[in-house]
N, C-alpha and C positions, 0 to 999 in steps of 0.2 A: 384166599389169603386173608391176612389181617391188615393189609395196607392197600394203597391205591395203585392200580396198574395204569400207566399212561402209554397209550399206543398212538403214534402219529404217522399219518400217511405222508409219503414223499411227494405225492401228487397234490397240486394246488386246486382249490375251488375257484370258480369264476362268479363274482357277485352278480346277482340278477339272473343266473342260469339255474336250471334244475340239475340236481345231482342225486345219486343213489349211494348210500353207505351201508355196508353190512358189517356188523360186529358180532363175533361169536366167541365162545369160550369152552374150554374143556379142562375142568379142574382149576389149576392156578394159571394155565396158559390161555392167552387170548390172541385174537387176530382181528385186523381191520382191513376192509377192502373198500376203496372209493371208486365208483363208476366201473366196477368189474375189473379193477386192476389187480395184480398179484397181491395176495394178503400180506400185511405187515404184522409180524409177531410181537407179542409182549408177554410179560409175566408179572403176576401179583406177588408181593412179598409175604412171608409167613408160611405156616404149615397147613393152614386150613384150605380145603378145596371146594367148599360148598358156599353158596350165597343164601343168606336168610334175609328176606325183605320184611322189615318190621314197620315200615311206613308206606304210604301210598306211592305209586309210581308217577313221578312228575315228568311232564313233557314240556320243553321250552324254557324251563327255569325252575325256581323254587320259591316258596312263600316269603322267605327272607334271604338277604344276601349273606347272612352269617353262615348258613349251611353251604352255600356255593363256595365261599372263601375257604371254609374248613375242609371241604372235600376235594375241590379242584383248583383252588388258588385264584379264582377270578370272582368279581363281585356283580356280575350281570349275566342275564340269561341270553337266549337265542333271539335274534331279530330277523324275521323272514317268515317263510311259509313252509308248512309240512303237509305234503299231499297225501302220504300214506305211511302207516306204521304196521309192521308185521312182527309178531313174536312167535318163534318156533313154527313158522309156516302159517300161522293163523292171523288173518287181518284183524286189526283192532279198530273198531268204529269210534272215532274221536268226537262224535257229536254228543251233546248233553244227554244224560239219562232222562227218559227211558228209551229214546231213539238209539242212543249209542252207549258207550261205556264210561264217558267222562262224568265224574261225580261233582266236580266243582272246578273253578278256574277264575282268573282275573285278567282283565285287559287283553282279551284275545279277540282279534277281528276276523273278518272273512276275506280270505285271499282272492276269491274269485269275483269280488265286487268290482264292477266296471268292465268285466269281460264281455258283457252284452252291449256296451255303449256303441260299438262299431259294427254290431251284427246287423244283417240286412234280411231278417225274416219277413217274408211277404205273404200275401193272401190270408192274413189273420193269424199267422204263426207267432208263437210266443217263444222268446229266447230264454234258455235256462243253462246254467253252468253244469257241465258234465265232469270237468276237472278244473283245477285252478287256472289252467291256461287254455281250456277248450270249452266250447259251447255247442248246444244242439238246439234246433228249432222244433218245437212241439207243434206239429201241423194239425189244423182242423180236419174234420172228416172230408175226404175227397181230394186232399192234397198230400204230396210227399216230396222228398228230395232234401238236399242239404239246407236249402232256404225256403222250402215249401213251394218251389217253383213248378213242380210237375202236377198236372191235373190227371186224376184217374177216376174210373167208375168203381165205386165200392159195392161189391156183391157179397163176398164172404169175408168178414173182418179177420185180419191177421194182426195179433197184438205182439209187441216186442217189449219185454220188461225193461231192457236196457235203455229204451227211449221213453220210459214212463208213459206208455200209451194206455188209453182207456176210452170207453164210449159211455155216454150217459143216456138213460131213458127216463121218461117221466114216471113218477111213482106216487100213488098207486095208478095202475093202468086204467082202471074204470072205478066208478063208485060202488065198490064191493068191499065188504069187511074182510080183512086178512088176519084178524086177531085169532080166530079159532082154527083155521086150516089154510095151508098153502102147499103147493106142490110145484117144484121146478124140474123141468126136464131139459137137459142141455146136451147137444151133440158137439164134441170138441176133439181136437187133435193136439196134444201137448208136445212141445219141443224141448222142455226142460222138466226136471223131476218135481219141483215145487213152485208154487205161485198162487196168487189170489185170483179166483175165477169170478166170484160174485162178491160184491161189497155194498152195504147200505148203511 
């Protein structure tokens, strides 16, 4: 359309709690669903049925309050945390480029800071945030479990990408020049299609 479409859910959000919102459109018609509730419909004014993005896609606010007031009638952005963003079924990595898709930003903090303050990783385990409200303990070799509390004998390493697991070996292995020739031979069993097997 040529105007703003305002769609408001009848369900209320709870401050400090996680919520999921889905917004989708087809032509001038739009719908909004909060926490998997029945979609609330809305419609854009005018005859046009396509969206043309001529500016970057902003998350959480806009560079100036002028554009917020002009488009949605309020002069401030979102205050809170955004754990995930998906567009047409494709997750958008919001980390700064080149790790993610974000080109720039201003005054954006880390929502998971402090999540490890009360974690009790033991046996040399290191706490790291897996989500904004969850953590995992990265256990040293020979330990496993939620808090690295289980001891086990390591014979054949099993790596789990979701736990950011890895093993380190000294390099070079012996005083031999590797500049002209190297050969690696690895016997492995993959559990997923893609992943890094060797890195230096």
